[in-house]
N, C-alpha and C positions, 0 to 999 in steps of 0.2 A: 215567136215572140220577140219583140224588139229588145235590144240590149240596153237601151236608155230611153228617156222621155223625148229625146230629140229625134224627129222623123227622118233625118238624113245622116249620112256618114261621109267624112272626108278621108280619102285614101292618099297617103304620102308616098311618093316614088323617088328613087334616086336615079341619077343618070351620070354619064361621063361625056364631056365635050372634047373630041380629039382635036378640034381646031384651037381651042383655048388651053387644052391640057389640064382642065380642071373638072372636079366633080360638081354636080348641081343637084338641086332638089326641086320637085314640082309636086303639085297636088291636084286632085280632082274630087268633086263632090257628086254624090248620087242624085242630087236634086237639080243639077244644071240642065239647061236646055241643050239638047243634042242636035247635031254633032258639035262637039267642043274640042278645041285644039290645045295641045300642050306644047309650049315653046321653050327652047333652050334659053336660060337666063344670060348666057355668055355670048352667043352668036345669033340669036333670034331665029334660028332654024326650027321648023316644025319637027317635033320629036314623035308625036303620035296624034291621032284623032280618035276621040272617044265617040263611037256611034251609038252606044247604049250604056246604061248605068252599070257599073261593076256589080257583080253579085258577091255579097259578103256572107260568109258562113261562120257563125259563132261556134267555137269549139270547146268552150267552158271558160 
């Protein structure tokens, strides 16, 4: 059963850029067209490529 009336979920991720020496934040949604890339906000390098939607398990 869905945890809300919205049929998608946004997952927020933290990262660290060694080039800039700063932490960053990124997010990905379950309803994006895949593959979708995550890019560093400081140096524009690709951090990850999402090939399939993340699986979310509600634990209570």
